[in-house]
MDAnalysis code that builds the backbone (N, CA, C; Angstrom):
import MDAnalysis as mda
import numpy as np

u = mda.Universe.empty(411, n_residues=137, atom_resindex=np.repeat(np.arange(137), 3), trajectory=True)
u.add_TopologyAttr("name", ["N", "CA", "C"] * 137)
u.add_TopologyAttr("resid", np.arange(1, 138))
u.add_TopologyAttr("resname", ["MET", "GLN", "ASP", "ASN", "GLY", "LYS", "LYS", "PHE", "GLU", "MET", "SER", "LEU", "GLN", "GLU", "LYS", "ALA", "ILE", "CYS", "LEU", "ALA", "ILE", "THR", "GLY", "ARG", "GLN", "PRO", "GLU", "LEU", "PRO", "TYR", "PRO", "LEU", "LYS", "ASP", "VAL", "GLU", "CYS", "ALA", "ASP", "GLY", "THR", "VAL", "GLN", "ARG", "VAL", "TYR", "GLU", "ILE", "PRO", "ASP", "GLY", "ASP", "LYS", "ALA", "LYS", "VAL", "LEU", "ALA", "ASP", "ILE", "ASN", "PRO", "MET", "THR", "ASP", "GLY", "PRO", "GLY", "ILE", "ASP", "ASP", "ILE", "LEU", "PHE", "ASP", "LEU", "HIS", "GLU", "ARG", "LYS", "THR", "PHE", "LYS", "VAL", "ARG", "ASP", "PHE", "LEU", "VAL", "ILE", "ARG", "TRP", "GLY", "GLU", "GLY", "ASN", "LEU", "LEU", "ALA", "SER", "PRO", "TYR", "PHE", "PRO", "ARG", "SER", "GLY", "GLY", "MET", "PHE", "VAL", "ASP", "TRP", "ILE", "PRO", "PRO", "GLU", "LYS", "ALA", "ASN", "ALA", "SER", "GLY", "GLY", "ILE", "VAL", "ASP", "VAL", "LYS", "VAL", "THR", "LYS", "PRO", "ARG", "GLY", "LYS", "GLU"])
u.atoms.positions = np.array([
    [0.960, -1.251, -0.008],
    [0.102, 0.229, -0.141],
    [0.815, 1.147, 0.333],
    [0.352, 2.223, -1.290],
    [1.407, 2.989, -0.802],
    [0.833, 4.428, -0.068],
    [2.022, 5.005, 0.612],
    [1.671, 6.203, 1.482],
    [1.203, 7.435, 1.036],
    [0.049, 7.545, 0.918],
    [-0.373, 9.024, -0.067],
    [-0.489, 10.141, 0.833],
    [-0.264, 10.122, 1.817],
    [-0.283, 11.122, 3.434],
    [-1.750, 11.142, 3.732],
    [-2.696, 10.436, 3.346],
    [-4.235, 10.303, 3.946],
    [-4.166, 8.833, 5.148],
    [-5.055, 9.406, 6.098],
    [-4.871, 8.732, 7.223],
    [-6.286, 7.320, 6.873],
    [-5.863, 6.488, 6.828],
    [-6.820, 5.186, 6.547],
    [-7.211, 4.566, 8.074],
    [-8.602, 4.785, 8.369],
    [-8.872, 4.541, 9.411],
    [-9.906, 3.129, 9.318],
    [-8.487, 2.449, 10.490],
    [-9.249, 1.110, 10.586],
    [-10.171, 0.466, 11.251],
    [-10.863, -0.587, 10.691],
    [-12.274, -0.832, 11.022],
    [-13.456, 0.215, 10.693],
    [-13.391, 0.664, 9.491],
    [-14.306, 1.804, 9.172],
    [-15.853, 1.023, 8.703],
    [-15.670, -0.027, 7.867],
    [-16.978, -0.782, 7.926],
    [-17.762, -1.631, 8.895],
    [-16.598, -2.328, 9.770],
    [-17.029, -2.742, 10.699],
    [-17.514, -1.590, 12.014],
    [-17.114, -0.654, 12.062],
    [-17.755, 0.971, 12.945],
    [-19.333, 0.892, 12.577],
    [-19.282, 1.239, 11.044],
    [-20.671, 1.298, 10.077],
    [-21.629, 0.513, 10.550],
    [-21.236, -0.935, 10.594],
    [-22.032, -2.168, 11.086],
    [-22.251, -1.887, 12.106],
    [-21.806, -1.491, 12.944],
    [-21.976, -1.624, 14.636],
    [-22.899, -0.614, 14.678],
    [-22.977, 0.759, 14.182],
    [-23.678, 1.794, 13.975],
    [-24.713, 1.416, 13.913],
    [-25.006, 0.552, 12.731],
    [-26.248, 0.488, 12.053],
    [-27.114, -0.705, 13.154],
    [-26.179, -1.527, 13.840],
    [-26.981, -2.377, 14.472],
    [-27.271, -1.568, 15.913],
    [-26.382, -1.003, 16.721],
    [-27.033, -0.178, 17.879],
    [-27.913, 0.875, 17.626],
    [-27.552, 1.835, 16.583],
    [-28.327, 2.788, 16.101],
    [-27.458, 4.317, 16.811],
    [-28.274, 5.152, 16.599],
    [-27.463, 6.505, 17.208],
    [-27.575, 6.704, 18.724],
    [-27.083, 6.801, 19.616],
    [-27.127, 7.220, 21.038],
    [-26.831, 8.343, 21.907],
    [-27.147, 8.654, 22.825],
    [-26.912, 9.936, 23.494],
    [-25.662, 9.136, 24.232],
    [-24.501, 10.637, 24.595],
    [-23.313, 10.030, 24.959],
    [-23.543, 9.705, 26.347],
    [-22.754, 8.502, 26.655],
    [-22.457, 8.033, 28.201],
    [-22.189, 8.980, 29.042],
    [-22.676, 8.756, 30.478],
    [-22.130, 9.749, 31.194],
    [-20.565, 9.613, 31.940],
    [-19.669, 9.624, 31.007],
    [-18.139, 9.494, 31.618],
    [-17.411, 9.991, 30.510],
    [-16.193, 10.516, 30.915],
    [-15.309, 11.445, 30.358],
    [-14.999, 10.656, 29.436],
    [-14.793, 11.789, 28.112],
    [-13.885, 10.881, 27.047],
    [-12.437, 11.289, 26.477],
    [-11.587, 10.576, 26.466],
    [-10.265, 10.772, 26.334],
    [-9.799, 10.320, 24.947],
    [-8.774, 11.246, 23.897],
    [-8.343, 10.940, 23.012],
    [-7.312, 10.038, 22.785],
    [-7.335, 8.668, 21.934],
    [-6.715, 7.593, 21.756],
    [-5.637, 7.831, 20.180],
    [-4.717, 7.731, 20.711],
    [-3.933, 7.664, 19.439],
    [-3.985, 6.298, 18.783],
    [-4.285, 6.177, 17.357],
    [-4.293, 4.420, 17.084],
    [-3.662, 4.214, 16.444],
    [-2.737, 2.957, 15.992],
    [-2.278, 2.509, 15.430],
    [-1.968, 2.779, 13.353],
    [-3.451, 2.844, 13.401],
    [-3.229, 3.873, 11.905],
    [-3.453, 5.235, 11.586],
    [-3.156, 5.920, 12.998],
    [-2.743, 7.237, 12.513],
    [-3.838, 8.059, 13.198],
    [-5.148, 7.235, 13.438],
    [-6.222, 8.479, 13.763],
    [-6.553, 8.669, 15.505],
    [-7.169, 9.635, 15.708],
    [-7.350, 9.402, 17.077],
    [-8.894, 9.323, 17.453],
    [-9.243, 8.379, 18.132],
    [-10.113, 7.804, 18.633],
    [-10.639, 8.355, 19.895],
    [-11.969, 8.543, 20.307],
    [-12.129, 8.856, 21.465],
    [-13.140, 7.801, 22.363],
    [-12.637, 7.518, 23.403],
    [-12.647, 6.084, 24.460],
    [-13.381, 6.392, 25.618],
    [-14.453, 6.192, 26.345],
    [-15.002, 6.407, 26.964],
    [-13.902, 6.158, 28.723],
    [-13.824, 6.724, 29.536],
    [-12.875, 6.474, 30.765],
    [-14.167, 5.627, 31.832],
    [-14.418, 4.666, 31.856],
    [-15.883, 3.987, 32.672],
    [-14.801, 3.213, 33.849],
    [-15.390, 3.763, 35.063],
    [-14.651, 3.177, 36.246],
    [-15.068, 1.600, 36.092],
    [-14.215, 0.922, 36.873],
    [-14.310, -0.628, 37.147],
    [-15.772, -1.222, 37.248],
    [-16.113, -0.563, 38.719],
    [-17.160, -0.713, 39.023],
    [-18.894, -0.502, 38.293],
    [-18.452, 0.241, 37.420],
    [-19.698, 0.364, 36.232],
    [-19.630, -0.344, 35.096],
    [-18.602, -0.934, 34.907],
    [-18.508, -1.656, 33.391],
    [-19.553, -2.920, 33.260],
    [-19.699, -3.925, 34.212],
    [-20.928, -4.580, 34.217],
    [-22.109, -3.935, 33.542],
    [-22.545, -3.229, 34.184],
    [-23.662, -2.622, 33.966],
    [-23.611, -1.803, 32.428],
    [-22.490, -1.241, 31.898],
    [-22.308, -0.605, 31.097],
    [-22.306, -1.606, 29.485],
    [-21.386, -2.895, 29.731],
    [-21.718, -3.786, 29.223],
    [-23.209, -4.376, 29.102],
    [-23.929, -4.529, 29.851],
    [-25.244, -5.199, 29.694],
    [-26.400, -3.587, 29.035],
    [-25.890, -3.136, 29.386],
    [-27.055, -1.875, 29.017],
    [-26.751, -1.388, 27.211],
    [-25.502, -1.564, 26.559],
    [-25.175, -0.877, 25.689],
    [-24.807, -2.290, 24.460],
    [-24.621, -3.525, 25.165],
    [-24.441, -4.774, 24.027],
    [-25.620, -4.961, 23.655],
    [-25.671, -4.845, 21.868],
    [-26.804, -5.293, 21.083],
    [-27.379, -6.522, 21.167],
    [-26.760, -7.343, 21.559],
    [-26.666, -8.594, 21.185],
    [-27.551, -9.533, 22.257],
    [-28.464, -10.467, 21.999],
    [-29.419, -10.840, 23.155],
    [-28.746, -12.002, 24.321],
    [-27.542, -12.593, 23.317],
    [-26.655, -13.257, 23.957],
    [-25.286, -12.821, 24.401],
    [-25.436, -11.675, 24.501],
    [-23.874, -11.008, 24.880],
    [-23.216, -11.584, 26.115],
    [-21.611, -11.568, 25.840],
    [-20.605, -11.983, 26.853],
    [-20.885, -11.330, 28.541],
    [-20.305, -12.400, 29.273],
    [-20.633, -11.705, 30.459],
    [-19.286, -11.095, 30.815],
    [-19.394, -10.141, 31.803],
    [-18.231, -9.409, 32.232],
    [-17.137, -10.426, 32.287],
    [-16.871, -11.319, 33.124],
    [-15.948, -12.405, 33.134],
    [-15.907, -13.385, 32.664],
    [-16.481, -13.542, 31.374],
    [-15.732, -14.320, 29.805],
    [-14.767, -14.033, 29.261],
    [-14.129, -14.521, 28.599],
    [-13.204, -14.773, 27.938],
    [-13.441, -14.901, 26.255],
    [-13.235, -13.706, 25.527],
    [-13.423, -14.071, 24.285],
    [-12.160, -13.532, 23.235],
    [-12.175, -14.059, 22.072],
    [-11.247, -14.120, 21.018],
    [-11.311, -12.784, 20.428],
    [-10.050, -11.881, 20.096],
    [-10.811, -11.100, 18.995],
    [-9.649, -11.327, 17.726],
    [-10.954, -11.214, 16.859],
    [-10.216, -11.889, 15.315],
    [-9.314, -10.723, 15.075],
    [-9.278, -9.881, 15.369],
    [-7.832, -8.918, 14.480],
    [-6.932, -9.355, 15.159],
    [-6.879, -8.923, 16.571],
    [-5.405, -9.445, 17.106],
    [-5.263, -10.634, 17.398],
    [-5.912, -11.420, 16.886],
    [-5.731, -13.022, 17.266],
    [-5.333, -13.534, 18.844],
    [-6.085, -12.751, 19.802],
    [-5.515, -13.019, 21.167],
    [-6.925, -13.037, 21.590],
    [-6.829, -13.785, 22.863],
    [-7.968, -13.763, 23.642],
    [-7.706, -12.417, 24.659],
    [-8.989, -12.169, 25.224],
    [-9.034, -10.972, 26.358],
    [-10.050, -11.175, 27.560],
    [-9.890, -10.420, 28.305],
    [-11.093, -10.360, 29.473],
    [-12.282, -9.671, 28.968],
    [-13.669, -10.007, 28.902],
    [-14.715, -8.710, 28.461],
    [-14.392, -7.784, 29.273],
    [-14.025, -8.057, 30.882],
    [-14.034, -6.912, 31.542],
    [-13.098, -5.817, 30.878],
    [-12.515, -6.149, 30.096],
    [-11.405, -5.041, 29.501],
    [-11.754, -4.696, 28.351],
    [-13.108, -4.478, 28.035],
    [-13.905, -3.958, 26.988],
    [-13.444, -2.085, 26.972],
    [-13.377, -1.765, 25.625],
    [-13.572, -0.208, 25.750],
    [-14.931, -0.119, 25.082],
    [-15.106, 1.278, 25.378],
    [-16.414, 1.698, 24.349],
    [-15.741, 3.332, 23.797],
    [-16.008, 3.058, 22.018],
    [-15.702, 4.475, 21.909],
    [-16.858, 5.063, 21.283],
    [-16.584, 6.326, 21.169],
    [-17.723, 7.153, 20.707],
    [-17.476, 7.562, 19.387],
    [-18.263, 6.899, 18.184],
    [-17.963, 6.839, 16.770],
    [-19.638, 7.440, 16.114],
    [-19.408, 8.392, 15.460],
    [-20.632, 8.810, 14.178],
    [-22.087, 8.772, 15.208],
    [-21.957, 9.350, 16.422],
    [-23.212, 9.390, 17.246],
    [-23.956, 8.101, 18.168],
    [-22.640, 6.813, 18.016],
    [-22.738, 5.711, 18.722],
    [-22.092, 5.657, 19.895],
    [-22.437, 4.872, 20.804],
    [-21.554, 3.949, 21.581],
    [-20.854, 2.936, 21.245],
    [-20.084, 2.051, 20.377],
    [-19.648, 0.971, 20.362],
    [-18.561, 0.270, 21.457],
    [-18.822, -1.092, 21.047],
    [-18.314, -1.825, 22.126],
    [-16.906, -2.338, 21.366],
    [-15.846, -2.200, 21.697],
    [-14.744, -2.629, 21.254],
    [-14.043, -3.318, 21.919],
    [-13.030, -4.153, 21.625],
    [-12.101, -5.076, 22.184],
    [-10.639, -3.924, 22.845],
    [-10.330, -4.585, 24.258],
    [-9.169, -3.914, 24.269],
    [-8.140, -3.355, 23.685],
    [-7.792, -4.182, 22.694],
    [-6.758, -3.930, 21.371],
    [-7.092, -3.049, 20.777],
    [-8.340, -2.301, 20.563],
    [-8.823, -1.920, 19.587],
    [-7.849, -0.773, 18.961],
    [-7.366, -0.022, 20.199],
    [-5.936, 0.978, 19.232],
    [-5.450, 0.495, 18.354],
    [-4.777, -0.852, 18.734],
    [-3.685, -1.096, 18.222],
    [-4.266, -1.785, 16.709],
    [-5.293, -2.738, 16.640],
    [-5.722, -3.344, 15.461],
    [-7.279, -3.411, 15.075],
    [-8.117, -2.580, 15.808],
    [-9.566, -2.205, 15.128],
    [-10.596, -2.910, 15.625],
    [-10.524, -4.089, 16.533],
    [-11.407, -5.541, 17.082],
    [-12.581, -4.434, 17.401],
    [-13.649, -4.954, 16.703],
    [-15.238, -4.149, 17.416],
    [-15.583, -5.574, 18.069],
    [-17.072, -5.501, 18.410],
    [-17.554, -6.288, 18.987],
    [-18.200, -7.478, 17.947],
    [-18.080, -6.958, 16.864],
    [-18.469, -8.029, 15.764],
    [-17.245, -9.055, 15.736],
    [-16.186, -8.683, 16.149],
    [-15.102, -9.611, 16.125],
    [-15.097, -10.470, 16.879],
    [-15.858, -10.566, 18.246],
    [-15.670, -11.329, 19.290],
    [-16.250, -12.505, 18.941],
    [-15.331, -13.608, 19.335],
    [-15.683, -14.982, 19.160],
    [-15.306, -15.535, 20.510],
    [-15.951, -17.065, 20.848],
    [-15.107, -17.638, 21.699],
    [-14.240, -18.198, 21.133],
    [-13.165, -18.625, 22.417],
    [-12.042, -18.780, 21.783],
    [-11.765, -20.399, 21.449],
    [-12.623, -21.259, 21.572],
    [-12.140, -22.703, 20.804],
    [-12.899, -22.512, 19.710],
    [-13.860, -21.244, 18.947],
    [-14.023, -21.197, 17.408],
    [-12.739, -20.843, 16.822],
    [-11.616, -20.107, 17.538],
    [-10.565, -19.594, 17.299],
    [-9.518, -20.413, 16.483],
    [-9.742, -21.898, 17.277],
    [-8.531, -22.955, 16.935],
    [-9.394, -24.070, 15.817],
    [-10.809, -23.796, 15.202],
    [-11.330, -24.527, 14.071],
    [-10.487, -24.331, 13.168],
    [-10.567, -25.398, 12.248],
    [-9.992, -25.194, 11.244],
    [-11.412, -25.202, 10.050],
    [-11.211, -24.526, 8.468],
    [-12.024, -24.105, 8.135],
    [-12.690, -22.709, 8.100],
    [-13.715, -22.139, 7.438],
    [-14.372, -20.917, 7.951],
    [-15.078, -20.979, 9.426],
    [-15.058, -19.963, 9.725],
    [-15.537, -19.443, 11.158],
    [-16.723, -18.932, 10.858],
    [-17.972, -19.267, 11.707],
    [-19.129, -18.687, 11.911],
    [-19.840, -18.639, 13.327],
    [-19.919, -17.452, 13.381],
    [-20.274, -16.886, 14.958],
    [-21.537, -16.157, 14.438],
    [-23.042, -16.523, 14.795],
    [-24.330, -16.179, 14.523],
    [-24.438, -15.433, 15.832],
    [-24.412, -13.945, 15.208],
    [-24.877, -13.377, 17.092],
    [-26.916, -12.751, 16.654],
    [-27.454, -12.794, 17.780],
    [-28.885, -11.785, 17.414],
    [-28.876, -10.886, 18.216],
    [-29.299, -9.877, 17.712],
    [-29.793, -8.324, 18.067],
    [-30.828, -8.768, 18.770],
    [-30.557, -7.659, 19.605],
    [-32.245, -7.584, 20.587],
    [-32.856, -6.267, 19.779],
    [-34.180, -6.434, 20.076],
    [-35.123, -5.366, 18.900],
    [-34.905, -4.031, 19.903],
    [-34.536, -3.193, 18.646],
    [-34.215, -1.482, 19.463],
    [-35.107, -1.071, 20.547],
    [-34.958, -0.512, 21.368],
    [-35.639, -0.002, 22.144],
    [-36.076, -0.999, 23.587],
    [-35.637, -2.352, 23.693],
    [-36.264, -3.131, 24.484],
    [-34.886, -3.632, 25.107],
    [-34.071, -3.008, 25.254],
    [-33.172, -3.342, 26.028],
    [-32.966, -3.270, 27.746],
])
């Protein structure tokens, strides 16, 4: 890839998909900090206290069978496991989007989270996620 001086925002399509799933939302009641990412962009990430993380996860996770705060998942972008409690929430396009703790380095969003046992499977990986009806969280 040739460097033409323009920044390439990683996970742009996934962010758009995540926003389409979650819809626009008001900002969360937590401070936002600017985080420099490996792609050269600066993303806004909420500073969520550890004591509030389980509630925030339950409130903003758009999936019916979302992970628990103590689960271990695999980030497809980073190709590593992580503890769900280490998740990030980015403010992007008028939405609050769940991201892996590796997001600043590799761009993993909640659509990239799979159970670790699926990561070692051979062949294609299919992980079906079912969304909650909007407005019924």
